[in-house]
C-alpha positions in Angstrom: 299.9 99.3 278.7 303.7 97.6 278.7 304.5 99.3 282.4 308.2 97.3 281.9 309.7 99.6 279.4 312.0 102.1 280.1 314.9 104.0 278.0 317.8 103.9 279.6 320.1 107.7 280.0 323.7 107.4 279.5 326.1 108.5 282.7 324.6 111.4 284.0 326.9 114.0 286.6 325.1 116.7 288.9 325.8 119.8 289.3 324.2 123.2 289.7 323.2 125.7 287.7 324.9 129.0 287.5 323.9 130.9 284.7 321.8 130.4 281.0 322.9 132.4 278.1 322.8 132.7 274.3 320.2 130.3 275.1 322.7 127.5 274.0 324.7 128.0 277.1 324.7 127.0 280.6 327.5 127.3 283.1 327.4 124.4 285.3 329.1 123.4 288.6 329.8 120.4 288.5 330.5 117.9 292.5 334.1 118.2 291.9 333.6 122.5 291.9 335.1 122.8 288.4 333.2 125.2 286.1 332.1 124.0 282.5 329.8 125.4 280.0 326.9 122.9 278.6 325.1 123.0 275.6 321.7 124.0 276.4 319.9 122.3 273.9 316.4 124.3 274.1 316.1 127.1 272.4 312.9 128.4 274.5 312.2 130.6 277.1 312.5 126.3 279.6 309.7 128.7 281.7 309.2 127.5 285.2 312.3 125.1 285.3 315.4 127.4 284.8 316.3 128.5 288.7 319.6 129.5 289.3 321.5 127.4 291.7 319.2 124.6 291.0 320.6 120.7 290.8 320.9 119.8 287.3 322.2 116.8 285.6 325.0 116.9 282.4 325.5 114.4 280.2 329.3 114.2 278.8 330.0 113.3 275.1 333.9 114.3 274.4 333.8 114.7 270.8 336.1 116.4 267.7 333.5 117.6 266.2 331.5 118.8 269.7 332.7 122.1 271.1 331.2 121.2 274.3 331.7 118.3 276.0 329.0 118.1 278.1 325.1 118.8 277.8 322.5 119.7 280.0 320.0 116.7 280.1 317.9 117.7 283.3 317.0 120.3 285.8 315.2 119.7 289.4 312.5 122.0 290.2 310.6 121.5 293.3 306.9 123.0 293.2 304.4 120.8 294.4 307.8 118.4 295.0 311.4 118.0 293.7 311.3 116.3 290.6 313.4 116.2 287.8 312.5 117.8 284.1 313.9 116.9 281.0 315.7 120.3 279.3 317.3 118.2 275.9 314.3 119.3 273.6 315.9 116.4 271.2 315.3 113.6 274.0 311.6 113.4 273.6 311.6 112.1 269.5 314.0 109.3 270.6 312.1 108.5 273.4 308.6 107.6 271.6 310.7 106.7 268.4 311.5 103.5 271.1 308.1 103.8 272.4 307.1 103.3 269.1 309.0 100.6 268.1 307.9 98.5 271.5 304.2 99.4 270.7 303.7 100.6 274.6 300.9 103.7 273.8 297.7 101.5 273.1 295.6 104.4 272.0 297.8 104.2 268.6 296.4 101.3 267.9 298.0 98.2 265.0 300.4 99.5 263.3 303.4 97.6 261.7 305.4 100.8 259.7 307.4 103.9 262.0 308.9 106.4 259.8 310.7 109.5 260.9 310.6 113.0 259.2 307.6 112.3 256.0 307.5 115.5 253.9 303.7 116.6 254.5 301.2 119.9 254.5 300.3 122.7 252.0 303.8 123.4 251.0 305.1 119.7 251.1 307.9 121.3 252.8 306.9 120.8 256.9 308.1 117.1 257.8 305.9 114.7 261.3 307.9 113.6 263.0 307.1 109.9 263.1 304.2 108.3 260.3 302.9 105.3 261.0 300.6 102.5 259.0 299.2 99.4 259.6 298.4 97.1 256.8 294.0 97.3 256.8 294.1 101.1 258.6 294.6 104.5 258.1 297.4 106.1 257.4 298.7 108.0 261.3 300.3 111.0 261.3 302.3 111.8 264.6 303.6 115.0 265.8 305.8 115.4 268.7 305.7 118.9 270.8 307.6 119.2 274.1 306.3 120.0 277.5 307.8 121.4 280.8 305.7 124.1 281.8 303.8 123.3 284.5 301.2 124.4 286.6 301.6 122.6 289.7 299.6 119.2 288.8 298.5 120.1 284.8 301.1 120.7 282.2 300.9 123.0 279.3 302.3 123.9 276.2 303.5 126.2 274.8 305.3 128.3 277.1 305.4 131.1 274.8 304.2 131.7 271.2 305.3 128.9 268.3 304.2 130.4 265.3 305.5 127.0 264.1 303.2 124.7 266.5 300.6 127.1 265.3 301.5 125.6 261.3 301.3 122.2 263.1 298.1 122.1 263.7 296.9 124.0 260.8 298.8 121.2 258.3 297.4 118.1 261.3 294.2 119.0 260.9 294.0 119.6 257.3 295.2 115.2 256.8 291.9 115.1 258.3 289.2 112.8 257.0 291.7 110.6 254.7 294.6 110.0 257.5 294.7 109.6 261.7 296.1 113.1 263.3 297.7 112.8 266.2 299.4 115.4 268.4 301.9 113.7 271.0 302.3 116.3 273.9 305.5 114.6 275.3 305.1 115.1 279.5 309.1 115.8 279.8 307.9 115.7 284.3 306.9 113.5 286.4 304.7 115.2 288.4 301.6 116.2 286.2 298.6 114.5 286.0 295.9 117.1 283.7 297.2 118.9 280.4 296.1 122.5 278.7 296.7 124.1 276.2 299.2 127.4 277.4 296.3 130.4 276.5 298.6 131.9 278.7 301.7 131.9 276.5 300.3 131.4 273.0 296.0 132.0 273.1 295.6 131.3 269.2 297.8 128.3 269.9 295.0 127.5 272.4 292.1 128.6 269.8 293.6 126.9 266.5 294.2 123.1 269.2 290.4 123.3 270.3 289.0 123.4 266.7 291.8 120.6 265.9 290.3 119.0 268.3 286.8 119.3 267.2 287.1 118.6 263.3 289.1 115.3 264.3 292.5 115.8 265.3 293.9 113.0 268.3 295.5 114.5 271.5 297.7 111.9 273.8 299.2 113.7 276.7 301.6 111.3 277.6 303.2 111.2 280.8 306.7 110.5 281.9 308.1 109.6 285.1 311.8 111.3 285.2 315.0 110.6 286.7 318.9 110.8 286.7 318.8 106.6 285.1 316.1 106.2 282.6 312.8 107.7 281.7 308.9 104.9 282.2 306.4 106.2 280.8 303.3 106.8 282.7 300.4 106.9 280.3 297.9 109.5 279.5 297.1 112.3 281.7 293.2 113.7 281.6 293.7 116.5 278.9 291.9 119.5 280.1 290.2 122.0 277.6 
């Protein structure tokens, strides 16, 4: 594993969460005292990480094409110790693309081609996050899931019922054994050392995941340490089924 690899953040600005509303909006008080409305790029419930009054970090990208100049990037939680958690669900795929290009996940084996958003599935309408191919190996289909819910040091996915996630598990299983199918859980916080399906939130997802693993699905619960300046890969979490 390449321990030197990191993914840099742009400059982030500290603040305090005042409220989150309409799913995509968050009012945040910056250190200067200015109250801004930031884009919240997270459609989920953000279970356990959305704490009113808690520390947050935002990026600032003013543009005529954007309605909001600020984006909510990180939230600090204090479950077992203070830790930053990523709140931008668009970020994991960008990080994983960089990680794949650097070949820092040895469990994937050799590959020379990386494609994104390749169509697959029963109806041909789904798109896999990453399609990897080597000269003498099976194609590898990699689906990435952002994982922020945790109980102590156990990361959990999903944190709500996800029919889309259930569909992905079924479609990945359909690829076997002609191809390798990989579910990569992006553990977007540095305090978790193990991973389990979030049965309490979506028991059907847990059942499908266990069945998919029995059929040959590979699961990579990837740990990341998150700071306001960078993201660092920590290796795999223990899989707890």
